[in-house]
C-alpha positions in Angstrom: 38.6 -69.7 -72.4 41.0 -67.0 -71.7 41.5 -64.8 -68.8 41.2 -61.0 -68.5 42.7 -58.2 -66.6 41.0 -55.4 -64.7 41.9 -52.1 -63.1 40.6 -53.2 -59.7 43.2 -52.4 -57.0 42.0 -55.1 -54.6 40.5 -58.6 -54.6 37.4 -57.1 -53.0 37.0 -54.6 -55.9 37.5 -57.3 -58.5 34.8 -59.5 -56.7 32.4 -56.6 -56.8 33.0 -56.2 -60.6 32.3 -59.9 -61.2 29.1 -59.7 -59.0 27.9 -56.7 -61.1 28.6 -58.6 -64.3 26.4 -61.5 -63.0 23.4 -59.3 -62.9 22.1 -58.1 -66.3 19.0 -57.9 -68.4 18.2 -57.5 -72.0 15.1 -57.9 -74.2 15.5 -61.7 -74.5 17.0 -62.8 -71.2 18.0 -62.0 -67.7 20.7 -63.0 -65.3 20.5 -62.8 -61.5 23.2 -63.5 -58.9 21.7 -65.9 -56.4 24.7 -66.7 -54.2 28.5 -66.0 -53.9 31.4 -66.9 -51.7 35.0 -65.9 -51.8 37.5 -68.7 -51.3 41.3 -69.0 -51.6 41.1 -69.8 -55.3 38.7 -67.0 -56.2 35.0 -66.1 -56.2 32.3 -68.8 -56.5 29.0 -67.5 -58.0 25.6 -69.0 -58.6 23.5 -67.4 -61.3 20.0 -67.9 -62.6 19.8 -67.1 -66.3 16.2 -66.9 -67.7 15.1 -66.6 -71.3 11.6 -66.8 -72.9 11.6 -70.6 -72.7 13.5 -71.8 -69.6 15.8 -71.1 -66.7 19.3 -72.3 -66.2 21.4 -72.3 -63.0 25.1 -71.6 -63.6 27.7 -72.4 -60.9 31.1 -70.8 -61.7 34.5 -70.4 -60.2 36.2 -67.1 -61.1 39.9 -67.8 -60.4 41.8 -64.7 -59.5 45.5 -63.9 -59.7 47.3 -60.7 -59.2 50.2 -60.0 -61.6 52.0 -56.8 -62.2 49.5 -54.8 -60.2 46.5 -56.1 -62.1 43.9 -58.7 -61.1 43.5 -61.4 -63.7 40.4 -63.6 -63.8 39.6 -66.8 -65.5 36.0 -68.0 -65.1 35.2 -71.7 -65.3 31.7 -73.1 -65.2 31.3 -76.4 -63.3 30.0 -77.9 -66.6 33.5 -77.5 -68.0 37.0 -78.4 -66.8 39.4 -78.2 -65.1 37.8 -78.6 -61.8 38.2 -76.7 -58.5 36.7 -78.2 -55.4 36.9 -75.6 -52.7 33.4 -74.4 -53.2 31.6 -74.0 -49.9 29.0 -76.7 -49.1 26.2 -74.1 -48.6 26.6 -72.9 -52.2 26.7 -76.4 -53.6 23.5 -77.3 -51.6 21.8 -74.2 -53.0 22.8 -75.1 -56.5 21.6 -78.7 -56.2 18.3 -77.7 -54.8 17.7 -75.2 -57.6 18.6 -77.8 -60.2 16.4 -80.5 -58.5 19.6 -82.6 -58.3 19.7 -82.9 -62.1 23.0 -82.4 -63.9 23.3 -80.8 -67.3 26.2 -83.0 -68.6 29.0 -85.4 -67.6 31.3 -82.6 -66.5 28.8 -81.3 -64.0 28.2 -84.8 -62.8 31.9 -85.5 -62.5 32.5 -82.2 -60.8 29.8 -82.8 -58.2 31.0 -86.3 -57.3 34.6 -85.3 -57.1 33.7 -82.3 -55.0 31.6 -84.5 -52.7 34.5 -87.0 -52.3 36.8 -84.1 -51.5 34.3 -82.6 -49.0 33.9 -86.0 -47.3 37.6 -86.4 -47.0 37.9 -82.8 -45.6 35.2 -83.6 -43.0 37.1 -86.7 -41.9 40.3 -84.8 -41.8 38.9 -82.2 -39.3 39.3 -84.8 -36.5 43.0 -85.2 -37.1 45.3 -84.4 -34.1 49.0 -83.7 -34.1 50.9 -87.0 -34.4 48.0 -89.0 -36.0 49.3 -91.1 -38.8 47.7 -90.8 -42.3 48.4 -92.5 -45.5 49.3 -90.4 -48.6 49.7 -92.7 -51.6 51.9 -95.5 -50.3 53.6 -93.4 -47.5 52.7 -93.2 -43.8 52.9 -89.6 -42.7 52.4 -88.0 -39.2 49.9 -85.2 -39.2 51.4 -81.8 -38.2 48.9 -79.1 -38.3 46.5 -77.3 -40.6 48.0 -74.8 -42.9 46.8 -73.3 -46.2 49.2 -72.9 -49.1 48.6 -72.4 -52.8 44.8 -72.8 -52.2 45.1 -76.2 -50.7 44.9 -77.4 -47.1 48.1 -78.9 -46.0 47.7 -81.7 -43.5 51.1 -83.1 -42.9 54.7 -83.0 -43.6 57.8 -85.1 -43.2 61.5 -84.3 -43.4 63.7 -86.2 -45.7 67.4 -85.3 -46.0 66.7 -81.8 -44.5 63.8 -81.0 -46.9 60.2 -80.8 -45.9 57.6 -82.6 -48.0 54.0 -81.5 -47.5 50.9 -83.6 -48.0 47.6 -82.1 -49.0 44.0 -83.0 -48.1 43.3 -84.3 -51.6 46.3 -86.7 -51.4 45.1 -88.6 -48.3 44.2 -92.1 -49.2 43.4 -93.3 -45.6 43.3 -92.2 -42.0 
């Protein structure tokens, strides 16, 4: 899968283009956008694609990056890899309900279970207060504050020899 550029000037314009691309119809099949959410990593969409014989629900992250004035997009279906886990819970619940909790392949199954573990860790992390000690790998770290950088929630930092080392939500092994 490659990525493609666009002439959209803003992230909002690029999102609108993707949304429009999710709604189409031809003589054999039809696609309908059922849900969408913008996150730090891009635009999550939920589509229903129907042909003569069946319907399929596709859950996709459209990763966006601006480079040299152009918005580049790479779309990754949750049935593929690599995985991104910042999909809002409401969209995952809608996707699961439409699919009757049935996964198409091992990638979808793995994506969901990894997303669920990440989401549960995120829910636990919401109760952290400044000064609480968390474990990241084998290191004990004091929680500082919430901060988003590079599409990940930072939960703590420590200074070693004048340099700051940040720890992310996904790196927490215990609270």
